[in-house]
C-alpha atoms as a printed R data frame, in Angstrom:
    type eleno elety resid chain resno       x       y      z
1   ATOM     1    CA   MET     A     1 -23.860 233.110 40.650
2   ATOM     2    CA   THR     A     2 -20.353 232.567 41.246
3   ATOM     3    CA   ASP     A     3 -20.978 231.746 44.851
4   ATOM     4    CA   GLU     A     4 -23.826 229.620 43.956
5   ATOM     5    CA   THR     A     5 -21.968 228.060 41.056
6   ATOM     6    CA   ASP     A     6 -18.985 227.557 43.236
7   ATOM     7    CA   ALA     A     7 -21.190 225.869 45.842
8   ATOM     8    CA   VAL     A     8 -22.852 223.669 43.222
9   ATOM     9    CA   VAL     A     9 -19.481 222.844 41.662
10  ATOM    10    CA   SER     A    10 -18.108 222.180 45.064
11  ATOM    11    CA   ASP     A    11 -21.036 219.978 45.988
12  ATOM    12    CA   ASP     A    12 -20.630 218.170 42.671
13  ATOM    13    CA   ALA     A    13 -16.927 217.822 43.260
14  ATOM    14    CA   VAL     A    14 -17.562 216.542 46.783
15  ATOM    15    CA   ALA     A    15 -20.146 214.129 45.372
16  ATOM    16    CA   ASP     A    16 -17.686 213.058 42.686
17  ATOM    17    CA   ASP     A    17 -14.968 212.598 45.342
18  ATOM    18    CA   ILE     A    18 -17.344 210.573 47.478
19  ATOM    19    CA   ALA     A    19 -18.375 208.521 44.476
20  ATOM    20    CA   VAL     A    20 -14.704 207.957 43.593
21  ATOM    21    CA   GLU     A    21 -13.967 207.032 47.217
22  ATOM    22    CA   ASP     A    22 -16.971 204.632 47.277
23  ATOM    23    CA   SER     A    23 -15.834 203.269 43.985
24  ATOM    24    CA   ALA     A    24 -12.272 202.842 45.284
25  ATOM    25    CA   VAL     A    25 -13.603 201.210 48.452
26  ATOM    26    CA   ASN     A    26 -15.728 198.905 46.318
27  ATOM    27    CA   ASP     A    27 -12.787 198.252 43.990
28  ATOM    28    CA   ALA     A    28 -10.517 197.540 47.019
29  ATOM    29    CA   ALA     A    29 -13.111 195.221 48.485
30  ATOM    30    CA   ALA     A    30 -13.465 193.512 45.127
31  ATOM    31    CA   VAL     A    31  -9.664 193.191 44.796
32  ATOM    32    CA   GLU     A    32  -9.468 191.901 48.393
33  ATOM    33    CA   ALA     A    33 -12.212 189.333 47.651
34  ATOM    34    CA   ALA     A    34 -10.469 188.331 44.444
35  ATOM    35    CA   VAL     A    35  -7.158 187.905 46.307
36  ATOM    36    CA   LEU     A    36  -8.808 185.800 48.980
37  ATOM    37    CA   GLU     A    37 -10.473 183.678 46.249
38  ATOM    38    CA   VAL     A    38  -7.178 183.245 44.442
39  ATOM    39    CA   GLU     A    39  -5.419 182.268 47.733
40  ATOM    40    CA   HIS     A    40  -8.165 179.799 48.483
41  ATOM    41    CA   ASP     A    41  -7.924 178.316 44.951
42  ATOM    42    CA   LEU     A    42  -4.106 178.180 45.311
43  ATOM    43    CA   ASP     A    43  -4.398 176.378 48.673
44  ATOM    44    CA   ALA     A    44  -6.864 173.868 47.107
45  ATOM    45    CA   LEU     A    45  -4.531 173.320 44.142
46  ATOM    46    CA   LEU     A    46  -1.528 172.807 46.453
47  ATOM    47    CA   ALA     A    47  -3.467 170.332 48.589
48  ATOM    48    CA   GLU     A    48  -4.534 168.467 45.414
49  ATOM    49    CA   ARG     A    49  -0.944 168.463 44.128
50  ATOM    50    CA   ASP     A    50   0.305 167.059 47.464
51  ATOM    51    CA   SER     A    51  -2.396 164.389 47.323
52  ATOM    52    CA   TYR     A    52  -1.355 163.309 43.827
53  ATOM    53    CA   LYS     A    53   2.304 163.409 44.879
54  ATOM    54    CA   ASP     A    54   1.537 161.084 47.792
55  ATOM    55    CA   ILE     A    55  -0.343 158.699 45.494
56  ATOM    56    CA   ALA     A    56   2.533 158.691 43.022
57  ATOM    57    CA   LEU     A    57   5.110 157.990 45.760
58  ATOM    58    CA   ARG     A    58   2.935 155.194 47.167
59  ATOM    59    CA   LEU     A    59   2.522 153.648 43.714
60  ATOM    60    CA   GLN     A    60   6.252 153.856 43.119
61  ATOM    61    CA   ALA     A    61   6.998 152.174 46.437
62  ATOM    62    CA   ASP     A    62   4.395 149.453 45.686
63  ATOM    63    CA   PHE     A    63   5.945 148.821 42.256
64  ATOM    64    CA   ASP     A    64   9.459 148.672 43.764
65  ATOM    65    CA   ASN     A    65   8.217 146.116 46.356
66  ATOM    66    CA   TYR     A    66   6.448 144.129 43.616
67  ATOM    67    CA   ARG     A    67   9.607 144.104 41.431
68  ATOM    68    CA   LYS     A    68  11.742 142.910 44.363
69  ATOM    69    CA   ARG     A    69   9.223 140.227 45.304
70  ATOM    70    CA   VAL     A    70   8.994 138.939 41.704
71  ATOM    71    CA   ALA     A    71  12.812 138.893 41.437
72  ATOM    72    CA   THR     A    72  13.058 136.910 44.742
73  ATOM    73    CA   GLN     A    73  10.329 134.504 43.569
74  ATOM    74    CA   LEU     A    74  12.103 134.000 40.247
75  ATOM    75    CA   THR     A    75  15.395 133.344 41.967
76  ATOM    76    CA   ASP     A    76  13.741 130.850 44.326
77  ATOM    77    CA   GLU     A    77  12.025 129.089 41.432
78  ATOM    78    CA   VAL     A    78  15.312 128.792 39.496
79  ATOM    79    CA   GLN     A    79  16.996 127.408 42.654
80  ATOM    80    CA   ARG     A    80  14.173 124.852 43.041
81  ATOM    81    CA   ALA     A    81  14.324 123.834 39.402
82  ATOM    82    CA   THR     A    82  18.109 123.404 39.404
83  ATOM    83    CA   GLY     A    83  17.792 121.507 42.708
84  ATOM    84    CA   ARG     A    84  15.323 119.127 41.060
85  ATOM    85    CA   ILE     A    85  17.820 118.534 38.254
86  ATOM    86    CA   ALA     A    86  20.608 117.914 40.721
87  ATOM    87    CA   GLU     A    87  18.360 115.583 42.658
88  ATOM    88    CA   ALA     A    88  17.564 113.662 39.468
89  ATOM    89    CA   LEU     A    89  21.253 113.270 38.832
90  ATOM    90    CA   LEU     A    90  21.965 111.807 42.299
91  ATOM    91    CA   PRO     A    91  21.425 108.189 41.117
92  ATOM    92    CA   VAL     A    92  23.997 108.797 38.355
93  ATOM    93    CA   LEU     A    93  26.373 110.243 40.933
94  ATOM    94    CA   ASP     A    94  25.760 107.211 43.176
95  ATOM    95    CA   ALA     A    95  26.537 104.827 40.245
96  ATOM    96    CA   CYS     A    96  29.724 106.759 39.511
97  ATOM    97    CA   GLU     A    97  30.696 106.600 43.149
98  ATOM    98    CA   ALA     A    98  30.073 102.832 43.285
99  ATOM    99    CA   ALA     A    99  32.063 102.347 40.066
100 ATOM   100    CA   PHE     A   100  34.850 104.508 41.466
101 ATOM   101    CA   VAL     A   101  35.136 102.196 44.495
102 ATOM   102    CA   GLN     A   102  35.539  99.194 42.120
103 ATOM   103    CA   HIS     A   103  37.701 100.783 39.380
104 ATOM   104    CA   PRO     A   104  39.112 104.075 40.638
105 ATOM   105    CA   ALA     A   105  41.523 104.686 37.791
106 ATOM   106    CA   GLU     A   106  38.903 104.265 35.022
107 ATOM   107    CA   VAL     A   107  36.027 106.148 36.624
108 ATOM   108    CA   GLU     A   108  37.824 108.935 38.511
109 ATOM   109    CA   PRO     A   109  37.913 111.433 35.552
110 ATOM   110    CA   ILE     A   110  34.186 111.075 34.876
111 ATOM   111    CA   PHE     A   111  33.229 111.097 38.559
112 ATOM   112    CA   ASN     A   112  35.356 114.146 39.341
113 ATOM   113    CA   SER     A   113  34.060 115.970 36.214
114 ATOM   114    CA   LEU     A   114  30.404 115.289 37.141
115 ATOM   115    CA   LEU     A   115  30.961 116.239 40.771
116 ATOM   116    CA   GLY     A   116  32.933 119.365 39.796
117 ATOM   117    CA   GLU     A   117  30.213 120.651 37.509
118 ATOM   118    CA   LEU     A   118  27.525 120.046 40.106
119 ATOM   119    CA   ARG     A   119  29.614 121.851 42.715
120 ATOM   120    CA   LYS     A   120  29.762 124.935 40.488
121 ATOM   121    CA   LEU     A   121  25.950 124.956 40.550
122 ATOM   122    CA   GLY     A   122  25.703 124.568 44.334
123 ATOM   123    CA   LEU     A   123  25.895 120.790 45.115
124 ATOM   124    CA   GLU     A   124  28.122 119.833 48.057
125 ATOM   125    CA   ALA     A   125  28.834 116.379 49.352
126 ATOM   126    CA   MET     A   126  28.514 116.159 53.128
127 ATOM   127    CA   ASN     A   127  31.616 114.943 54.941
128 ATOM   128    CA   LEU     A   128  30.199 113.204 57.958
129 ATOM   129    CA   HIS     A   129  32.766 110.480 58.583
130 ATOM   130    CA   GLU     A   130  34.062 110.536 62.221
131 ATOM   131    CA   ARG     A   131  31.809 113.434 63.090
132 ATOM   132    CA   PRO     A   132  28.984 113.629 65.638
133 ATOM   133    CA   TYR     A   133  25.742 112.160 64.333
134 ATOM   134    CA   ASP     A   134  23.199 114.801 63.284
135 ATOM   135    CA   PRO     A   135  19.701 113.475 62.408
136 ATOM   136    CA   ALA     A   136  19.094 116.608 60.280
137 ATOM   137    CA   LEU     A   137  21.948 115.524 57.983
138 ATOM   138    CA   ALA     A   138  21.912 111.740 58.090
139 ATOM   139    CA   GLU     A   139  19.849 108.704 58.682
140 ATOM   140    CA   ALA     A   140  21.431 106.126 60.934
141 ATOM   141    CA   VAL     A   141  20.510 102.658 59.649
142 ATOM   142    CA   VAL     A   142  23.173 100.669 61.607
143 ATOM   143    CA   HIS     A   143  24.199 101.332 65.167
144 ATOM   144    CA   GLU     A   144  26.894  99.693 67.193
145 ATOM   145    CA   GLU     A   145  27.071 100.147 70.947
146 ATOM   146    CA   GLY     A   146  30.173 101.944 72.030
147 ATOM   147    CA   GLU     A   147  31.654 103.353 75.162
148 ATOM   148    CA   GLY     A   148  28.792 105.752 75.547
149 ATOM   149    CA   GLY     A   149  28.808 109.440 74.884
150 ATOM   150    CA   GLU     A   150  27.662 111.138 71.765
151 ATOM   151    CA   PRO     A   151  27.055 108.901 68.721
152 ATOM   152    CA   ILE     A   152  29.698 109.229 66.067
153 ATOM   153    CA   VAL     A   153  29.357 108.394 62.321
154 ATOM   154    CA   THR     A   154  31.773 105.567 61.657
155 ATOM   155    CA   GLU     A   155  30.808 104.751 58.119
156 ATOM   156    CA   VAL     A   156  28.909 106.541 55.339
157 ATOM   157    CA   LEU     A   157  26.843 103.932 53.490
158 ATOM   158    CA   ARG     A   158  25.332 106.426 51.009
159 ATOM   159    CA   SER     A   159  26.615 109.940 50.518
160 ATOM   160    CA   GLY     A   160  24.466 112.861 51.476
161 ATOM   161    CA   TYR     A   161  24.374 116.170 49.604
162 ATOM   162    CA   THR     A   162  23.396 119.796 50.180
163 ATOM   163    CA   TRP     A   163  22.156 122.116 47.517
164 ATOM   164    CA   ASN     A   164  23.009 125.793 48.152
165 ATOM   165    CA   GLY     A   165  23.138 125.186 51.899
166 ATOM   166    CA   ARG     A   166  19.967 123.065 52.178
167 ATOM   167    CA   VAL     A   167  19.973 119.296 52.590
168 ATOM   168    CA   LEU     A   168  19.100 117.786 49.224
169 ATOM   169    CA   ARG     A   169  19.485 114.173 50.334
170 ATOM   170    CA   ALA     A   170  20.404 112.961 53.832
171 ATOM   171    CA   ALA     A   171  23.306 110.562 54.098
172 ATOM   172    CA   VAL     A   172  22.777 106.949 55.174
173 ATOM   173    CA   VAL     A   173  25.290 106.170 57.918
174 ATOM   174    CA   LYS     A   174  26.537 103.677 60.500
175 ATOM   175    CA   THR     A   175  27.064 105.100 64.037
176 ATOM   176    CA   THR     A   176  28.885 104.063 67.173
177 ATOM   177    CA   GLY     A   177  28.221 105.349 70.690
178 ATOM   178    CA   SER     A   178  25.139 105.672 72.820
179 ATOM   179    CA   LYS     A   179  21.800 104.777 71.217
180 ATOM   180    CA   THR     A   180  20.972 107.306 68.466
181 ATOM   181    CA   THR     A   181  17.636 108.936 68.320
182 ATOM   182    CA   GLY     A   182  15.811 108.078 65.140
183 ATOM   183    CA   SER     A   183  18.030 105.121 64.183
184 ATOM   184    CA   LYS     A   184  16.403 102.117 62.583
C-alpha cells in the first residue's frame, strides 16, 4: 500500500501542483488584465486632464484678451469724452484769445490759466504761422498769389487745436504761394 499510497499521494500532489500552477497562471493573467485595465484607465484620465487643462488655458487667454479689450475701450471712451469737453470749451478759448488781443494785460492770466489746464489734459494749439500749408491741419480761406512754390501760412485767422495728437479743430488760415488745394 505504500507504493500505491505513494503513487496516489504523488498523483494528488501532482494534481495539486498543476491546480496551483493553473491557479497561478489564472491569477497572473487576471493581474495582467487588471494592470492593462488600470493603465488604460490612467491613459484616459490623463487625456481627460489634458483636455480640461487646455480648456482652462484657453478660457484664461480669452479672459485676458477680454480684459485688455475692455480697458482699451474704456480708455478710448474717456479720451472721446474729455475731447468733447475740450471741444465745447473752444468757443470760450476763442473769446479769451480775442479779448487777449484787445486787452492783453487784463486777460492774459485767465487765458494762460485756461490754456494751461487744457494742455495738462492733452490740448495743444497748432503753431502754423510761416509753415507750409497742410490741408489736414488747416483750412485756407484766403489766398494771395506769391512767387510760386509751396503755399505758406502767412496768417492764422482762427487757432487750430489737437487733442492727444489728433486734430480737434482745424485752423483757419491765410496762405501765400502757388494756388492751394482745397482753398475757398
